[in-house]
N, C-alpha and C positions, 0 to 999 in steps of 0.2 A: 616429491613432485613426479607423479607418474606421467608417462606419455599415453596419449589417447589419439583417436582418429581426428585428423584435421579436415576441414571442409573441402579443401582442394588438393592437398599434398599427401594425405594419408597419415601423417604424424604431426601431433600437436607439439609445439615448441614452447619453452618457457624463456622469456626474454626480459631484460631489464628495461625500465622506462628510460634510462639514460646510461649508455655503456661507458661514458666518461666518469660517472660517479659510482657505478656498481657493476661488477663483473660477476655473473653467475657461473658457478662451477659445480662442484660436488653437491648434490642435493641434500646430503646428510649434515651439512654444516652451513650456517649463515655466513655468507662472504662479507669481508670488511668493506666499508665505504672507501672510495679512492679519493685521495687528495693530492696536492702537489707541495713540494718543498723546494725552496730556493737553495741551491748549493752555495751561493755566494753569501747570503745573510742568515740562512737557516730558518726563515719564517715558513710556517706551514699554513696551507689554505684549503678550504672546502667551500664550494666546489673547486675543482682543480683550475689553476690559472696557467696561461702560457707566458705571461709577463709578470714579474714580481712587482707588486704595487709599493713595496717597502723600499727597494733599492733600484727599481726600474730597469732591471736586466731581463733580457728575453731569451738568453741561451743557457740559463742555469737551472731551469725548472725540471724536477724529476718527479715521477709518480711515486706515491707512498700509500701503503695500506694504513688506514686509521684504526684506532682502538674500537672495539665493539661495545665498550662500556664507558659511561660518563656520568656526570651529575646534572640533575635538572636545575637549570638556571632560572627559568620563568615559564609560565604556562597560562593558558586561558581555556575555559570550557564554554563551548557554544551550546546553549540549551534550547534556543528557538529555531524551529524548523524553517521558518521564513528567512532566516539568515544563512541557511545552508546552501552551498553550491550543489550543482547536479551530482547525483550519485552519493550524496552524504546524508546521513540520518542523524538528527540530534538525539541525545547529546554526543558530542565528540570533543576531543582536546587537541590543541596544538601547543607546542612549546619549544624552548631552546635548550639543547643539551650541550654542556661543555665537555669536550673530550680532553684527555691528558696532553695531547699534542698542542693545545692552545687554540683550537678552533671551536666555534660555536655553531651547532647544526640546528636549523629549524626543521621540525618534523611533526607529523601526526603522532599522537601518543595513544597507545592501546592499553587494554587491560581495565582494571578498576580505576577509572578516571576520578571518581569521587574520593579516592584515597591518596591522590597525588599531593606531595608536599615539596617545597623547595629543598634543594640539595639531595633529593632522593637519588639513589643509584639507579641508573637506567641502562638497559641492554638493547642492542640493535636486533631487530627481527625483520623478516620479510613478510609482505602481505600482497595479495592479489589486488592490483589496481583496476584491472579490466581485461578485455580481450581486443586484439586488433581485428581487422577485417578478414583475416585468414583463420581466425579462431585461436591464435597463439595467446597464451597467458602473458600479460604484462605485469611484471613484479616491481614493487616499490619497497622502500625501506620505511620503517617507523621504529619507535622505541617503546619499550614496556618497562615498568618498574621491576627491579630485581627482587626476587623473594628472599627472605632471610631463612636459610635452611634450618636453623635451630628453632625459630619461632613458628615456622610453617606459615608465615604471613609476609606481607609487604613491609 
């Protein structure tokens, strides 16, 4: 992620769409999603919570970094352009990815969406969501199928 000229400030920034769920740091590595864990009961949540819905405590939540890999639980592929929200082009896929911490993340799925299968291993990636009024890049997360290095395929 290189820096370029900003419309008003001179330097273009790269910012997360929600700093409570994603904190951008070193551009050489995809940052983990941020969740919360209740120190009282151990339950993990994404997106982060300030009160534990399991044990109803509000002073025991701590920030945790979540795994960057998980298993595809469910997905759908939207193929009709008339069903697409603004700035989306059909076909695209959304799905649920189960992370080892016990959370299920809903996300846009990227890559070869026609090769998606349930229980596929998925990996967190960043994608440009758009730009703000100052020209800063807004980054979001999505998941892509992990390639099998021995087979050279998904």
